[in-house]
C-alpha positions in Angstrom: -17.0 56.9 19.4 -20.7 57.8 19.7 -23.1 55.2 21.0 -25.5 54.4 18.1 -28.1 52.9 20.4 -28.7 56.4 21.9 -30.2 57.4 18.6 -33.0 54.9 19.0 -36.1 56.6 20.5 -38.4 55.4 23.2 -40.4 53.2 23.0 -37.7 51.1 21.5 -37.8 50.8 17.7 -36.3 48.2 15.4 -32.6 48.8 14.8 -31.6 49.7 11.3 -30.6 46.7 9.1 -27.0 48.0 8.5 -26.5 48.4 12.3 -27.8 44.8 12.9 -25.4 43.5 10.2 -22.5 45.4 11.7 -23.2 44.0 15.2 -23.6 40.4 13.8 -20.3 40.7 11.9 -18.6 41.8 15.1 -20.1 38.9 17.1 -19.0 36.5 14.3 -15.5 37.8 14.4 -15.3 37.5 18.2 -16.6 33.9 18.0 -13.9 33.1 15.4 -11.1 34.6 17.6 -12.4 32.7 20.6 -12.5 29.4 18.7 -9.1 29.9 17.2 -7.7 30.8 20.6 -9.1 27.7 22.2 -7.9 25.6 19.3 -4.3 26.7 19.7 -4.1 27.1 23.4 -6.0 24.0 24.7 -4.8 21.6 22.0 -1.3 22.9 22.1 -1.1 22.2 25.9 -2.5 18.7 25.4 0.0 17.9 22.6 2.9 19.2 24.7 1.8 17.2 27.7 1.5 14.0 25.6 4.9 14.6 24.0 6.6 15.0 27.4 4.8 11.9 28.8 6.0 9.8 25.9 9.6 11.0 26.5 9.3 10.1 30.2 8.3 6.6 29.3 11.3 6.3 26.9 13.7 7.6 29.6 12.5 5.1 32.2 13.3 2.1 30.0 
């Protein structure tokens, strides 16, 4: 894939609006995946830990 930023001339000019929109959409998608990953990985681990701790307390009685 060709680097679109190489098309910009020096001194730097403003990037075209469609390129800005594409970059911002990519960043938004990345943020969404990061948030979903953290939601499922971190909270899943905490839920599993809490579940097993509750079972340990029941087994000790």
